[in-house]
N, C-alpha and C positions, 0 to 999 in steps of 0.2 A: 813766764820765764823762757828765754830764748833757747837755752841749751845747757845741759848739765852733763858734759861728757869729755872725752879725752882723746888719747893718741890714735893716730891712724896714718895711713900713708898712701893708700890708693883708693880713689873714689870713682864710683860708677853711678851716674845720675840718670834715672829712667823715669819717663812720664808714666803716670798711672791714670786709670779711668775715674778714680774717686778723687775729687778735688777737696782740699782742706785748707785753703788759704787762711791766713790769720791777719787780723788788723793790728798793725804795729803803731804804737804811739811815737811816731817819728819826731815830733816837735816838743817832747817832754824830756827833761833831764834833771839831774840832781848833783849836788856836790857836798862834801863834808868840810866844814869850816870850824875853826876854833870858836869857842863861845864869845871871845872878845875880838873877833876878826875885824880888821879895819875896812874902811870903804874900798881901799885899793885891793885888799884881799878878795872882797866880795865882787868887785868889778872883774878881777882876773878869773874868778870862778865862772862868772857869766860868759866871759869870752871863750873859755875852754869848753863850756857846755854848748855854746853856739857852734863851735867848730865841730863837735861831735854830731850835732844836729845836721850840719851841712853834709857830712860824710854819709849819714843815713838818708838824707833827702835826695842826694844825687847818685849814690852808689859808687862814688869815686873817692877812694882813700887818699889819692894824691892831691886832692883839693887843699890839703893842709899846706902844701908848698907853693900854691899858686898865688902870685902877687896880687891878683885882682881881688882876693878875699880880704886883704889887709884893711882897706877902708871900712868894709862891713864889720869886721871884728873890732875895729877901734870904737865903733858905735854899737857894740853888741847890746847894750841895755835898751837901745831904741827899739829893738826887735823882741823885747821881753814883754809878753802879755800880762802874766801874773807870776808872783813868786810868794812863797811862804816858808816858814822855818818849822822844822819838826825836831823833837828830841832825838838824840843819838847816843848810843852806848859806846861808840868808837872813841879811841883816844889818839891824840896827836902828840908828837914830841917837838918841843920848842928848841930854840937855839942853845938853851942852857941844858938840854938833855932831860927836861922835865916833861912828864905826861900831863896834858891839859885836856879838859872836857871839850866836847864838840857839839855842834848842831848840824842838822842836814838842811840845806837850802834846796827846795823843790821848785823847779822852774818850768813854765810853759811858754813857748815862743809862738809868735804870730805866724801861722802857716801861710796865710794869704800874702803877707808882705815878703816873706822869705821866698816863696815860689815866684813872685813877681820879679824879685831881684835875680833869681836864677834864670828866668826867661830873658831878662834884659842882658844878662851876661852870656847868653847862649850856652847855658849849662843844662844838663838833663834833669828831669824831675821824675823821681820814683815815687809812685803813689803809696798810700798807707796800707793797702791790701796786698799782701805779699805771699808768694808760694811757701808752703811748709815742706821741709825736707826731712825724711826719715833716714837716719844714719845707722848703719850696721858697721861697727868698727872692731877690729881685732888686733892684738899685739901680744908679744911674749917677751917684752923688754925686762920685766921683773923676774924672769926665770920661770914663768908659768903662762899657760895659755889663758887668754882672757877675752871675752866679748864685753864691751862696755855697755852698761845698762842705764836706764832712766834712774836718776837719783845718785849716780856715781859722783863721789866727792873727791876724786883724785886731784892732785894739784894741777895736772895737765888739763883737766876739765875746766878749771878756773880760767886758765889762759885762753882756751878756746871759747869758753862762754863769754868772757869779757870782750873778746874781739868780735864775736858774732853779734853781741849786744850793741856794740858801737856801730856795726855795719847794718843793723836792723834786719837781719835775716833769721826767721823763725826756724828752729831745728828741734827735733825730738829724737829720743833713743828708744829702742825696743825695751820692754820690761823684762824679757827673758824669763817668763814664767814657765810652767810645765808645757803649755802649748807651743811656745817658741822653742824650747829645748828639744821637743820631739820633732820639730820640723827643720831646725837650722842648727848645724854643728859649727864648731870652731873652724874646722877645715873648710866648710862652705864659705865662711866670711874671709878667713885669711887667704884662701886660695882664689877668692873672687869668683866663685861658682854661683852665678846669680839666679839660676833657674829655681832652685828651692827657695831662695831668699825672696824672689818676686812673689811666689805663691804665699809665703808666710807673711809678707807685708800687706796682704789684702785686708787683714783685720785692723790695720792702722789707717785712719783717714790721713792721707798725705798727698802732696802734689808731685813728689819726686822721691826716689830712693838713692842713697849714697852707700856704697859698700867699699870698705877699705882696710888696709893694714899699714902699720908703722914699722919701719925697719931701721937699724943702725947702719951707717955707711961711713967707714973710716973713723975719724974722730968726731963726726957729726951724725946727722940724721937725714934721711931722704924719704920723700913721699913720691912714688910713681903713680900718677893719676890717670885713670881712664874716665873721661867725662862725657856722658851721653844725655842729651836733652832733646826730646822730640826726635827730629831726624839728624841731629848734629852729634858727631862723635869726635873727640880729639884726645890726644895723649899729652899729659902734663907731667912735669917733674918739679917737685918742690923740695928745697933743701934748707936746712937750718943748722946753726952751730950747736944749738941746744934743743931739747924736746919742746920747750916753751916757745922758742922762736919758730920752730917748724909748725906748731899749732897755729900761731898767728898768721903765718904766711899761707897755710893751708886754708884757713878761714877766709882770708882775702881772695884766694883763687876761686873758691866756691862762690863767694859773694859777688865778685867781679862778673862771673859768667851768668849768674842770675840777673844781675843789674843790666847787663848787655841786652837781655831779652825784654826786660820790663821798664827800664828807665827810658823816658822819651824826651827828645830834644824838641821843645815847643818853639818852632820857627814860624812866625806869622807869615813869612813868604812862602811856606810850604804846607799851608793848611789844606786838607782835603775835605771833600763833602761826601756823605753817604746817607742812605735812608735806613732807618731801623724800625721794624714793627715788633711790638711786644704784645703777645696774646695773654689771655687770662687776666685782663685788667677790667674789672666790672664795677669798681667803686672809686669815688674821687680820692679817698685816702690812699688807695693803692696807686693811682695815677701820680699823686704827689710823691709817694715813696719811690716809684720808678724814676721820676724826674730828678729827685735828690740824689739817687744812686748814680745815675748817668753823669750828673754834674760833678760828682766826687771823683770820677776816674781821671787819672793823670793824663791819659791820651786824648781826652775830650776837652775841647776848648769852648764849645758853645752847643747848647741844646735848644732846639726850637720845636715846639709842638705843632705838628702839621694837621693831624686829623684824629678825631675820637670816634670810635665805632662802639657797637654794643658790648663787645668783649675784648677789644684790643685798641691800642693807640699807635700812632705813627709819629716818628720824630725825624727831623733833619739834624744830622750831627756834623759839626766841624771837628776834625781830628788832626792832631799832630802825629806823624808817623803814618803807617799804612794800615790797610784793612786787617792784615794778619796780626798786627800788634793789638788792635782792638779786640780781635777774637781771643787772643791770649789773655788779655786783662779780664774780659768777660768770663772766661773759663775758670777764673779764680774764685768765683762766687756761686754757691749752689742756689741762690735765689733766682737766678736767671739761666735758662738752659736753651741751647740752640734747637730750632725746629727745622727739619728738612723740608724745604718748599720746592715743589717740582713744577709749579704753574709757570707758564710762559710769561705771564705778566710780571711775576716776581723776578724772573731771570733777566728780563729786559730792563726792569727798573734798578737792577743791581742792588736789591734790598736785602738786608739781613733780617732774619725772622727768629725771634726768641720767645720763650714762654716764661712768665713770672710765676714763681711758686713759693 
């Protein structure tokens, strides 16, 4: 589950030394249909599901309004790999105001075909391995001080969760047990005092921290956001007429900035080359696992095995994007960690050195 939380208004995103990226099923989706749904209803459900997949796959919410997506959406069923129906307890209301039973249509789209279309359209591709964000959120909108916790079922949490789910960004909330309450106060979160929060966050495996508050502004709501990722810090302001609208826009702001870091434009004319050595590879099965892993990265367009040694392998990689983007993507997985190489040969070869674990 991507997120179960609610209101806030000011976010501070900080890189952490412990990485906890999560694999998101970007190309899966589902829809609730009436039991007697027509072929037209089913085709429309496939179209809407593919649109949500495109948003997750590119990191761009405005792809909805881009005219170039229309031919793809008209033939949405061509990109559907499999689908099945499950039972559903939900009810729909027909035009007569009657409640009708439903079924859930579970869909899996063809990742390779969609990614190739994105490349052809010069649209970014965001891989399925994504940073996980820990959110510390505070508000007093209901007349009491509150820090939102894991499992919170507030209606605002539903709005934020649905939006983050559509964007494909994994997010978690603190459990606020005795350990958390001893180390983090409402004032810390609402006042955006991040010192104690950073220390308290070390118990949670995460790639980033977000700290924030939600405030009422006139007849609406406003989120003043401080966004910090790696060496980048910027001030954002998000407003909404309702709390639900604010949550949706806030989720979009957070998702947009993460996507800017990790979604890659695969331009064949701008492919770069670099060498990568992976240590601690002593079995053929491990070699195969490393190669599959590298081929799965959205920034990597081609993997060529160059040399096999007693306990390491060397690859030539073609990448879209730059060396730092590759480092960022590799940093999302604990299976492979960087090794500091100080040898002159490695420096001259401009070779990245990692260890498989």
